[in-house]
C-alpha positions in Angstrom: 0.0 0.0 0.0 2.8 2.4 0.9 4.5 1.6 -2.4 1.3 2.5 -4.4 1.0 5.8 -2.4 4.6 6.6 -3.2 4.2 5.9 -6.9 1.1 8.1 -7.0 3.0 10.9 -5.2 5.9 10.6 -7.7 3.5 10.7 -10.7 1.7 13.7 -9.3 4.9 15.5 -8.6 6.1 14.7 -12.1 2.9 16.1 -13.6 3.3 19.5 -11.9 6.6 20.4 -13.4 5.5 19.4 -16.9 2.4 21.6 -16.6 4.7 24.4 -15.6 7.1 23.5 -18.4 4.1 23.5 -20.8 3.2 27.0 -19.6 6.8 28.1 -20.1 6.9 26.6 -23.5 3.7 28.3 -24.6 5.0 31.7 -23.3 8.4 31.2 -24.9 6.7 30.3 -28.2 4.8 33.6 -28.1 8.1 35.4 -27.2 9.9 33.8 -30.1 7.2 35.0 -32.5 8.1 38.5 -31.4 11.9 38.2 -31.9 14.3 35.8 -33.5 17.2 34.9 -31.2 20.5 35.6 -32.9 19.0 37.1 -36.0 20.9 39.7 -38.0 19.3 42.6 -39.8 18.7 42.2 -43.5 21.2 45.0 -44.1 24.0 42.8 -42.7 23.1 39.7 -44.6 25.6 40.5 -47.4 28.5 40.1 -44.9 27.4 36.6 -44.1 27.5 35.1 -47.6 28.6 31.4 -47.3 27.2 31.1 -43.7 24.0 29.7 -42.3 22.3 32.5 -40.5 18.9 33.9 -39.5 18.0 37.2 -41.2 15.3 39.5 -40.0 13.4 42.2 -41.8 10.1 43.5 -43.3 9.0 42.0 -46.6 8.8 45.2 -48.7 7.6 43.5 -51.9 6.9 40.1 -53.4 6.8 38.7 -56.9 5.8 35.3 -58.3 7.5 34.9 -61.6 5.4 32.0 -62.9 6.6 32.4 -66.5 10.3 32.5 -65.6 12.6 29.5 -65.5 12.0 27.6 -62.3 8.9 29.8 -61.5 10.6 31.5 -58.5 8.8 33.5 -55.8 10.8 36.4 -54.5 10.3 37.9 -51.1 12.2 41.2 -51.1 13.2 42.1 -47.6 14.1 45.6 -46.4 13.6 47.4 -49.7 11.8 46.2 -52.9 13.1 45.2 -56.3 14.9 46.7 -58.2 16.9 48.2 -55.3 20.2 46.3 -55.2 20.5 46.8 -51.5 17.6 44.4 -50.8 17.8 40.9 -49.2 15.8 38.1 -51.0 14.2 35.0 -49.7 13.7 32.8 -52.8 11.2 30.0 -53.1 11.4 27.7 -56.2 8.3 26.1 -57.8 9.1 22.6 -56.4 8.7 24.0 -52.8 6.1 26.6 -53.5 3.0 24.4 -52.6 4.3 24.0 -49.0 4.2 27.8 -48.6 0.6 28.3 -50.0 0.8 31.7 -51.8 4.0 33.1 -50.3 3.7 36.3 -52.3 0.5 37.1 -50.4 1.2 35.4 -47.1 4.5 37.2 -46.4 3.9 40.6 -48.1 4.2 43.4 -45.6 5.1 41.1 -42.7 8.3 41.2 -40.6 10.0 37.8 -40.8 13.0 35.9 -39.9 14.4 33.6 -42.5 17.1 30.9 -41.7 19.4 29.3 -44.3 22.6 29.4 -46.2 23.2 32.9 -47.4 24.4 33.2 -51.0 24.6 36.0 -53.5 23.0 36.2 -56.9 23.8 39.2 -59.2 25.2 41.0 -56.2 22.1 40.5 -54.0 22.3 38.4 -50.9 19.6 35.6 -50.6 18.4 32.6 -48.8 16.7 29.8 -50.7 13.7 28.6 -48.6 12.8 25.0 -49.2 10.5 24.6 -46.1 8.0 27.0 -44.4 9.9 26.2 -41.1 12.7 28.4 -42.4 10.5 31.5 -42.3 9.0 32.7 -39.0 6.6 35.6 -38.6 7.5 38.3 -36.1 4.6 40.7 -36.9 
């Protein structure tokens, strides 16, 4: 009988911290939606070419180039195309369906994008293959 009471006490004690942890997880999930830990500003992305990083900024403009080779979707961060000072999150057609309509979904939103930063025609970019690479801040 004592052993059963002890086991019940241990189970009850174990349940309390996990409820507290769940509360902490929920509040930290909300906090992470407000800021991306370790993110760099879109203006600094060009200095990180060749590195995996998280870049933060407002999507100033979007474009789905359905008729272009590879049917890319461009999320222009910071400033819009054709400004060469922008940062781009690029989504190719083979990954597009996972994002829904990214040119609508992300337009005007502040995001964090994580991935390998490369440069195309002088403009730093991240190729997003999964929606998990892009988080909304606002």
